[in-house]
C-alpha positions in Angstrom: 96.1 63.5 100.6 97.5 66.6 102.3 98.0 69.8 100.3 100.6 72.1 101.5 101.3 75.5 100.1 104.5 77.4 100.4 103.9 80.6 101.9 106.8 82.4 100.1 105.3 81.2 96.6 101.8 82.4 97.6 103.1 85.8 98.6 104.9 86.0 95.4 101.7 85.4 93.5 100.1 88.1 95.5 102.9 90.5 94.9 102.7 89.9 91.0 99.0 90.4 91.0 99.2 93.6 93.1 101.9 95.1 90.9 99.9 94.5 87.8 97.4 97.1 89.0 97.7 100.6 87.6 99.6 102.9 89.9 97.1 105.7 89.6 94.3 103.5 91.0 96.2 102.7 94.3 95.6 104.3 97.6 98.3 105.2 100.0 97.1 102.2 102.2 97.4 99.9 99.0 101.0 101.0 98.7 102.0 100.7 102.3 100.3 97.1 102.3 102.3 96.1 99.2 105.6 97.2 101.0 104.7 95.2 104.1 103.9 92.0 101.9 107.3 92.5 100.0 109.1 92.9 103.2 107.6 89.7 104.6 108.4 88.0 101.4 112.0 89.0 101.6 112.2 87.8 105.2 110.7 84.3 104.2 113.1 83.7 101.2 116.2 85.2 103.0 117.3 82.0 104.8 116.8 79.8 101.6 119.3 78.9 99.0 117.6 81.0 96.5 117.6 84.0 98.8 121.4 83.6 99.4 121.9 83.4 95.7 120.1 86.7 95.0 122.0 88.3 97.8 125.3 87.3 96.5 124.4 88.4 92.9 123.1 91.8 94.2 126.3 92.1 96.2 128.5 91.4 93.1 126.5 94.0 91.0 126.8 96.6 93.8 130.5 95.8 94.1 131.3 96.2 90.5 129.1 99.4 90.2 131.0 100.9 93.2 134.4 99.9 91.4 133.6 101.7 88.1 132.2 104.8 89.8 135.3 105.1 92.0 138.0 107.8 90.7 
C-alpha cells in the first residue's frame, strides 16, 4: 500500500494552523514564513482547475467593483 500526500493540501493545513495563532505572538520571521508558504501554495494550485476557478471568480468580482466605482 502506497500513501501519497497532496502537497497543496498539506500546505493548506499548515496555513490554516499558522493563521489560527494570535497575531501578537508572531515574530517578523513567522510572518515572512507564512507569506512564503502562502505564495508557494498559490503557485501549486494555480494550474489546477480549482485555481483557475478561483482566478475567474476573483476577476469577475474585481471587474464588477471597477464598474461600480467608475463615474
